[in-house]
C-alpha positions as protocol buffer text, in pm:
chain_id: "A"
residue {
  index: 1
  type: MET
  ca { x: -535 y: 1233 z: -130 }
}
residue {
  index: 2
  type: LEU
  ca { x: -220 y: 1015 z: 39 }
}
residue {
  index: 3
  type: THR
  ca { x: 4 y: 1261 z: 144 }
}
residue {
  index: 4
  type: VAL
  ca { x: 315 y: 1296 z: 433 }
}
residue {
  index: 5
  type: ASN
  ca { x: 49 y: 1468 z: 668 }
}
residue {
  index: 6
  type: PHE
  ca { x: -249 y: 1203 z: 594 }
}
residue {
  index: 7
  type: LEU
  ca { x: 29 y: 909 z: 731 }
}
residue {
  index: 8
  type: THR
  ca { x: 159 y: 1116 z: 1028 }
}
residue {
  index: 9
  type: GLU
  ca { x: -244 y: 1157 z: 1097 }
}
residue {
  index: 10
  type: ASN
  ca { x: -363 y: 818 z: 1031 }
}
residue {
  index: 11
  type: PHE
  ca { x: -93 y: 558 z: 1089 }
}
residue {
  index: 12
  type: ALA
  ca { x: 129 y: 711 z: 1338 }
}
residue {
  index: 13
  type: GLY
  ca { x: 161 y: 624 z: 1691 }
}
residue {
  index: 14
  type: LYS
  ca { x: 165 y: 337 z: 1931 }
}
residue {
  index: 15
  type: TRP
  ca { x: -113 y: 33 z: 1873 }
}
residue {
  index: 16
  type: SER
  ca { x: -188 y: -256 z: 2028 }
}
residue {
  index: 17
  type: THR
  ca { x: -249 y: -547 z: 1690 }
}
residue {
  index: 18
  type: GLN
  ca { x: -420 y: -858 z: 1697 }
}
residue {
  index: 19
  type: ILE
  ca { x: -294 y: -1065 z: 1421 }
}
residue {
  index: 20
  type: SER
  ca { x: -459 y: -1391 z: 1323 }
}
residue {
  index: 21
  type: THR
  ca { x: -279 y: -1636 z: 1062 }
}
residue {
  index: 22
  type: TYR
  ca { x: -465 y: -1954 z: 905 }
}
residue {
  index: 23
  type: LEU
  ca { x: -239 y: -2172 z: 694 }
}
residue {
  index: 24
  type: LEU
  ca { x: -427 y: -2318 z: 457 }
}
residue {
  index: 25
  type: LYS
  ca { x: -248 y: -2638 z: 338 }
}
residue {
  index: 26
  type: ARG
  ca { x: -197 y: -2715 z: 698 }
}
residue {
  index: 27
  type: LYS
  ca { x: -541 y: -2608 z: 832 }
}
residue {
  index: 28
  type: ARG
  ca { x: -347 y: -2442 z: 1108 }
}
residue {
  index: 29
  type: HIS
  ca { x: -416 y: -2096 z: 1303 }
}
residue {
  index: 30
  type: LYS
  ca { x: -228 y: -1896 z: 1498 }
}
residue {
  index: 31
  type: LEU
  ca { x: -293 y: -1567 z: 1709 }
}
residue {
  index: 32
  type: LYS
  ca { x: -86 y: -1311 z: 1782 }
}
residue {
  index: 33
  type: LEU
  ca { x: -101 y: -1001 z: 2018 }
}
residue {
  index: 34
  type: LYS
  ca { x: 213 y: -755 z: 2005 }
}
residue {
  index: 35
  type: GLU
  ca { x: 254 y: -347 z: 2048 }
}
residue {
  index: 36
  type: LEU
  ca { x: 330 y: -205 z: 1697 }
}
residue {
  index: 37
  type: TYR
  ca { x: 460 y: 217 z: 1711 }
}
residue {
  index: 38
  type: ILE
  ca { x: 479 y: 352 z: 1392 }
}
residue {
  index: 39
  type: LEU
  ca { x: 683 y: 676 z: 1344 }
}
residue {
  index: 40
  type: VAL
  ca { x: 664 y: 866 z: 977 }
}
residue {
  index: 41
  type: ASN
  ca { x: 907 y: 1092 z: 886 }
}
residue {
  index: 42
  type: ASN
  ca { x: 928 y: 1333 z: 599 }
}
residue {
  index: 43
  type: THR
  ca { x: 1294 y: 1245 z: 400 }
}
residue {
  index: 44
  type: LYS
  ca { x: 1516 y: 1398 z: 86 }
}
residue {
  index: 45
  type: ASN
  ca { x: 1616 y: 1038 z: -28 }
}
residue {
  index: 46
  type: LYS
  ca { x: 1399 y: 742 z: -141 }
}
residue {
  index: 47
  type: SER
  ca { x: 1089 y: 609 z: 60 }
}
residue {
  index: 48
  type: CYS
  ca { x: 1161 y: 306 z: 317 }
}
residue {
  index: 49
  type: ILE
  ca { x: 1057 y: 146 z: 632 }
}
residue {
  index: 50
  type: GLU
  ca { x: 1276 y: 39 z: 857 }
}
residue {
  index: 51
  type: ASN
  ca { x: 1203 y: -194 z: 1164 }
}
residue {
  index: 52
  type: THR
  ca { x: 1437 y: 9 z: 1411 }
}
residue {
  index: 53
  type: ILE
  ca { x: 1344 y: -222 z: 1734 }
}
residue {
  index: 54
  type: ASP
  ca { x: 1108 y: -566 z: 1706 }
}
residue {
  index: 55
  type: LYS
  ca { x: 815 y: -302 z: 1854 }
}
residue {
  index: 56
  type: HIS
  ca { x: 902 y: 22 z: 1642 }
}
residue {
  index: 57
  type: VAL
  ca { x: 860 y: 89 z: 1291 }
}
residue {
  index: 58
  type: SER
  ca { x: 929 y: 407 z: 1126 }
}
residue {
  index: 59
  type: ILE
  ca { x: 844 y: 506 z: 762 }
}
residue {
  index: 60
  type: ASN
  ca { x: 1076 y: 670 z: 563 }
}
residue {
  index: 61
  type: VAL
  ca { x: 852 y: 898 z: 278 }
}
residue {
  index: 62
  type: CYS
  ca { x: 1042 y: 1104 z: -22 }
}
residue {
  index: 63
  type: ALA
  ca { x: 745 y: 1361 z: -26 }
}
residue {
  index: 64
  type: GLN
  ca { x: 840 y: 1330 z: -457 }
}
residue {
  index: 65
  type: GLU
  ca { x: 719 y: 956 z: -467 }
}
residue {
  index: 66
  type: LEU
  ca { x: 317 y: 1045 z: -320 }
}
residue {
  index: 67
  type: SER
  ca { x: 74 y: 976 z: -511 }
}
residue {
  index: 68
  type: LYS
  ca { x: -220 y: 741 z: -587 }
}
residue {
  index: 69
  type: GLN
  ca { x: 57 y: 468 z: -472 }
}
residue {
  index: 70
  type: LEU
  ca { x: 360 y: 477 z: -238 }
}
residue {
  index: 71
  type: LYS
  ca { x: 653 y: 298 z: -326 }
}
residue {
  index: 72
  type: ILE
  ca { x: 846 y: 164 z: -9 }
}
residue {
  index: 73
  type: HIS
  ca { x: 1117 y: -32 z: 10 }
}
residue {
  index: 74
  type: LYS
  ca { x: 1181 y: -284 z: 340 }
}
residue {
  index: 75
  type: VAL
  ca { x: 1499 y: -443 z: 515 }
}
residue {
  index: 76
  type: ASN
  ca { x: 1363 y: -649 z: 808 }
}
residue {
  index: 77
  type: TYR
  ca { x: 1550 y: -750 z: 1088 }
}
residue {
  index: 78
  type: LEU
  ca { x: 1669 y: -1055 z: 925 }
}
residue {
  index: 79
  type: ASN
  ca { x: 1786 y: -853 z: 644 }
}
residue {
  index: 80
  type: THR
  ca { x: 1511 y: -956 z: 384 }
}
residue {
  index: 81
  type: LYS
  ca { x: 1494 y: -727 z: 113 }
}
residue {
  index: 82
  type: MET
  ca { x: 1105 y: -597 z: 33 }
}
residue {
  index: 83
  type: GLU
  ca { x: 926 y: -414 z: -228 }
}
residue {
  index: 84
  type: ILE
  ca { x: 599 y: -244 z: -90 }
}
residue {
  index: 85
  type: ASN
  ca { x: 312 y: -77 z: -357 }
}
residue {
  index: 86
  type: PHE
  ca { x: 121 y: 122 z: -89 }
}
residue {
  index: 87
  type: LYS
  ca { x: -222 y: 265 z: -299 }
}
residue {
  index: 88
  type: GLN
  ca { x: -510 y: 438 z: -187 }
}
residue {
  index: 89
  type: ILE
  ca { x: -785 y: 325 z: -323 }
}
residue {
  index: 90
  type: GLU
  ca { x: -1049 y: 466 z: -117 }
}
residue {
  index: 91
  type: ASN
  ca { x: -1050 y: 755 z: 110 }
}
residue {
  index: 92
  type: ASN
  ca { x: -1004 y: 491 z: 368 }
}
residue {
  index: 93
  type: LEU
  ca { x: -965 y: 209 z: 220 }
}
residue {
  index: 94
  type: PHE
  ca { x: -622 y: 78 z: 97 }
}
residue {
  index: 95
  type: LYS
  ca { x: -439 y: -197 z: -110 }
}
residue {
  index: 96
  type: VAL
  ca { x: -33 y: -264 z: -7 }
}
residue {
  index: 97
  type: ASN
  ca { x: 122 y: -523 z: -165 }
}
residue {
  index: 98
  type: TYR
  ca { x: 468 y: -659 z: -11 }
}
residue {
  index: 99
  type: THR
  ca { x: 729 y: -848 z: -260 }
}
residue {
  index: 100
  type: ILE
  ca { x: 953 y: -1059 z: -48 }
}
residue {
  index: 101
  type: ILE
  ca { x: 1262 y: -979 z: -331 }
}
residue {
  index: 102
  type: LYS
  ca { x: 1392 y: -1342 z: -335 }
}
residue {
  index: 103
  type: SER
  ca { x: 1120 y: -1524 z: -254 }
}
residue {
  index: 104
  type: LYS
  ca { x: 844 y: -1731 z: -419 }
}
residue {
  index: 105
  type: TYR
  ca { x: 551 y: -1532 z: -211 }
}
residue {
  index: 106
  type: ILE
  ca { x: 340 y: -1220 z: -233 }
}
residue {
  index: 107
  type: HIS
  ca { x: 107 y: -1095 z: 87 }
}
residue {
  index: 108
  type: GLU
  ca { x: -110 y: -846 z: -51 }
}
residue {
  index: 109
  type: GLU
  ca { x: -326 y: -707 z: 192 }
}
residue {
  index: 110
  type: TYR
  ca { x: -592 y: -490 z: 193 }
}
residue {
  index: 111
  type: ILE
  ca { x: -632 y: -224 z: 524 }
}
residue {
  index: 112
  type: TYR
  ca { x: -985 y: -12 z: 602 }
}
residue {
  index: 113
  type: LEU
  ca { x: -938 y: 335 z: 810 }
}
residue {
  index: 114
  type: ILE
  ca { x: -1296 y: 245 z: 1053 }
}
residue {
  index: 115
  type: HIS
  ca { x: -1141 y: 589 z: 1242 }
}
residue {
  index: 116
  type: ASN
  ca { x: -796 y: 742 z: 1314 }
}
residue {
  index: 117
  type: ASN
  ca { x: -813 y: 514 z: 1605 }
}
residue {
  index: 118
  type: LEU
  ca { x: -927 y: 178 z: 1501 }
}
residue {
  index: 119
  type: MET
  ca { x: -781 y: -3 z: 1126 }
}
residue {
  index: 120
  type: PHE
  ca { x: -867 y: -333 z: 1049 }
}
residue {
  index: 121
  type: SER
  ca { x: -649 y: -549 z: 756 }
}
residue {
  index: 122
  type: ILE
  ca { x: -667 y: -833 z: 565 }
}
residue {
  index: 123
  type: GLY
  ca { x: -431 y: -980 z: 426 }
}
residue {
  index: 124
  type: ILE
  ca { x: -313 y: -1287 z: 142 }
}
residue {
  index: 125
  type: LEU
  ca { x: -32 y: -1507 z: 129 }
}
residue {
  index: 126
  type: LYS
  ca { x: -8 y: -1618 z: -210 }
}
residue {
  index: 127
  type: SER
  ca { x: 281 y: -1725 z: -470 }
}
residue {
  index: 128
  type: LYS
  ca { x: 455 y: -1520 z: -690 }
}
residue {
  index: 129
  type: TYR
  ca { x: 479 y: -1745 z: -1009 }
}
residue {
  index: 130
  type: ASN
  ca { x: 117 y: -1943 z: -1008 }
}
residue {
  index: 131
  type: TYR
  ca { x: -127 y: -1766 z: -757 }
}
residue {
  index: 132
  type: ASN
  ca { x: -156 y: -2052 z: -563 }
}
residue {
  index: 133
  type: TYR
  ca { x: -307 y: -1926 z: -223 }
}
residue {
  index: 134
  type: TYR
  ca { x: -95 y: -2042 z: 104 }
}
residue {
  index: 135
  type: GLY
  ca { x: -279 y: -1865 z: 390 }
}
residue {
  index: 136
  type: VAL
  ca { x: -489 y: -1561 z: 505 }
}
residue {
  index: 137
  type: ILE
  ca { x: -399 y: -1303 z: 760 }
}
residue {
  index: 138
  type: ILE
  ca { x: -685 y: -1095 z: 976 }
}
residue {
  index: 139
  type: THR
  ca { x: -523 y: -791 z: 1161 }
}
residue {
  index: 140
  type: SER
  ca { x: -725 y: -571 z: 1392 }
}
residue {
  index: 141
  type: TYR
  ca { x: -500 y: -286 z: 1523 }
}
residue {
  index: 142
  type: ILE
  ca { x: -612 y: -27 z: 1828 }
}
residue {
  index: 143
  type: LYS
  ca { x: -448 y: 299 z: 1871 }
}
residue {
  index: 144
  type: LEU
  ca { x: -367 y: 345 z: 2206 }
}
residue {
  index: 145
  type: LYS
  ca { x: -285 y: 688 z: 2424 }
}
residue {
  index: 146
  type: HIS
  ca { x: 66 y: 751 z: 2445 }
}
């Protein structure tokens, strides 16, 4: 069941990530290592994600919006507004759709929780209008001890 406690136990904390991006048309591969700190907050307002600093992400969840699917709004450091649909498919499998408002792209991601210290995701970047595929993003997350 998708609850604030579940999100806190499984997603909150300091993570080491390896992001591998492959652009199909250009046949270009990019590898990026990054540390990420995720905070989960229970809020009375609308659910949202905030990038507080480059490495810090705060997920503010309005408890009444939790169900099998959580709709989240995000504004990143470029003031790009995103709508994020977070849906639990299985106990340890989630589907996340990122729709960038005023853009022609959709990022669809599947996150697999292997353990509360290890996650893996595969994402697909595609067109919002004709469903052409532009790229694949594979990310591994290893939780670090504070």
